[in-house]
C-alpha positions in Angstrom: 108.7 73.3 140.3 105.6 74.5 141.8 102.2 75.3 140.0 99.8 77.2 141.8 96.1 76.6 140.8 93.5 79.2 141.3 90.0 78.5 140.1 87.9 81.2 138.6 85.2 82.5 140.6 82.4 84.6 139.2 82.3 88.0 140.9 78.9 87.4 142.4 79.2 83.8 143.6 77.4 83.4 146.8 74.9 86.4 146.0 71.6 84.8 144.9 69.6 87.9 145.8 67.7 90.7 143.8 68.6 94.4 144.0 65.2 95.3 142.6 61.7 94.1 141.9 58.9 96.0 140.2 55.4 95.3 139.7 53.0 96.4 137.1 50.2 96.9 139.7 50.0 98.4 143.1 53.1 99.0 145.3 55.3 96.4 147.2 54.9 96.5 151.2 57.4 97.1 152.6 59.4 98.9 149.8 61.7 96.4 148.1 65.1 95.8 149.9 67.3 92.8 148.7 67.6 91.5 152.3 64.0 91.4 153.0 62.2 88.3 151.5 58.4 88.6 152.1 56.2 91.5 150.8 52.6 91.9 150.3 51.0 93.6 147.1 47.4 94.9 147.4 45.8 95.3 143.9 42.1 96.2 142.7 39.6 93.3 142.8 39.4 93.8 139.0 43.3 92.9 138.4 43.8 89.4 137.1 47.4 89.5 136.3 50.5 91.3 137.6 53.8 91.4 135.8 56.9 90.8 138.3 60.2 92.1 136.9 63.2 90.9 139.1 66.7 92.4 139.0 69.3 90.1 140.3 72.5 91.3 141.9 74.5 88.8 139.8 73.9 89.0 136.1 74.4 85.4 135.6 71.9 84.4 138.1 68.9 82.2 137.1 65.6 83.4 138.0 62.2 81.8 138.1 58.8 83.5 138.8 56.2 81.2 139.8 58.2 78.4 138.2 58.6 80.1 134.8 62.3 81.0 134.0 63.2 84.5 133.3 66.3 86.7 133.2 67.3 89.9 135.3 65.1 92.6 134.0 62.7 90.5 132.1 59.0 90.5 133.5 56.9 87.5 134.0 53.0 87.9 134.1 51.2 85.9 136.8 47.5 85.1 137.4 46.6 86.5 140.6 43.0 85.8 140.5 43.2 83.2 143.6 42.7 84.7 146.9 45.4 85.4 148.1 47.9 84.5 145.4 51.2 83.9 146.6 53.9 84.4 144.2 57.5 82.8 144.7 60.6 84.5 142.9 63.8 82.2 143.2 67.1 83.6 142.5 69.9 81.2 142.1 73.6 82.2 141.6 76.1 80.5 139.5 77.3 78.3 142.3 73.9 77.1 143.3 73.1 79.6 146.2 69.6 80.7 146.0 67.1 83.1 147.9 63.3 82.9 147.5 61.2 86.3 147.8 57.7 85.7 148.6 55.0 88.2 147.5 51.4 87.8 148.8 49.0 89.5 146.3 45.8 90.6 147.9 42.9 91.8 145.6 40.7 94.5 147.1 37.2 93.8 148.1 34.5 93.8 145.6 31.8 96.7 146.2 29.2 95.5 143.6 25.8 94.8 145.3 23.5 94.8 142.4 21.7 92.1 140.7 22.2 91.3 137.1 18.9 89.1 136.6 15.7 88.7 138.4 12.6 86.2 137.5 9.8 84.9 139.0 8.2 81.5 138.4 4.5 83.0 138.2 3.3 86.4 137.3 5.3 89.2 135.4 7.8 91.5 137.1 6.7 95.3 136.9 8.4 97.2 135.7 10.7 95.2 133.5 13.8 94.2 135.2 16.7 96.8 135.2 20.0 96.3 137.7 19.4 100.0 138.8 15.8 99.5 139.8 15.2 98.0 143.3 11.3 97.8 143.7 9.1 95.6 141.8 5.6 94.1 141.9 4.0 90.9 140.7 0.6 89.7 140.5 -0.2 85.9 141.1 -3.4 83.8 141.4 -5.3 84.0 144.7 -4.6 80.2 144.9 -0.7 80.6 144.6 0.9 79.3 147.7 4.3 79.7 146.5 6.4 81.4 144.0 9.9 80.7 142.7 12.2 83.8 142.8 15.6 83.3 141.0 18.0 86.3 141.1 21.5 86.5 139.5 24.4 89.0 141.2 26.8 90.8 139.3 29.5 90.1 141.6 31.1 86.6 142.2 32.0 87.7 145.7 28.7 88.9 146.9 26.2 87.0 149.0 22.5 87.0 148.8 19.4 86.2 150.9 15.8 85.8 149.5 12.9 86.3 151.9 15.5 85.9 154.7 17.0 82.5 153.4 20.4 82.3 152.0 20.2 82.1 148.3 22.6 80.9 145.6 23.3 82.7 142.5 20.9 81.9 139.7 19.3 79.3 141.6 15.5 79.4 142.2 14.3 80.1 146.0 10.8 79.1 146.6 9.0 81.6 148.6 5.8 80.7 150.6 2.7 83.0 150.1 0.6 82.5 153.1 -1.2 86.0 153.0 -2.8 88.0 150.0 0.0 90.4 150.0 3.7 89.8 150.9 6.9 91.8 150.4 9.7 89.6 149.2 13.0 91.0 150.2 16.2 90.2 148.0 19.2 91.4 150.2 22.6 91.4 148.2 25.7 92.0 150.3 29.1 93.0 148.7 32.4 91.4 149.7 33.3 94.7 151.6 
């Protein structure tokens, strides 16, 4: 007597790949191809979250998107506020073979270069602060030798100088007043 034993093999063993990957924002670069494992995704600076929807070649494959388990065709939302955000998608077939797809998410550059607040330690701004007004005047006592200027920026990604010195958002910068009149330049530079 002879008994021939054959192990049942799932039709997709050895294929821990994706046949599709969609994103809720932007476009993958290059265009998705299951045999390519590294992509870039550029999104707007205002984008905080992107949903990644992987589709596996093998319907029995296990999939994780940034460590979160999902199934083929079910999206996972990922926080992309870090710069750059790197998202790993791991696909594992039933016998344990896996592939990792990496998507580097790049948020576009911020273009905002306005202030959201402006205050001085002495005198009163004239006119009253408005983000769309860029010229003000103040009058201080003749004996004043310094004035503290505190400016807040609308963008977390911009940089600023006050009177030529690097300034920190919301932190007072002391400006010397050696002459009876002085122009104090506040320059905000957007990320782009």
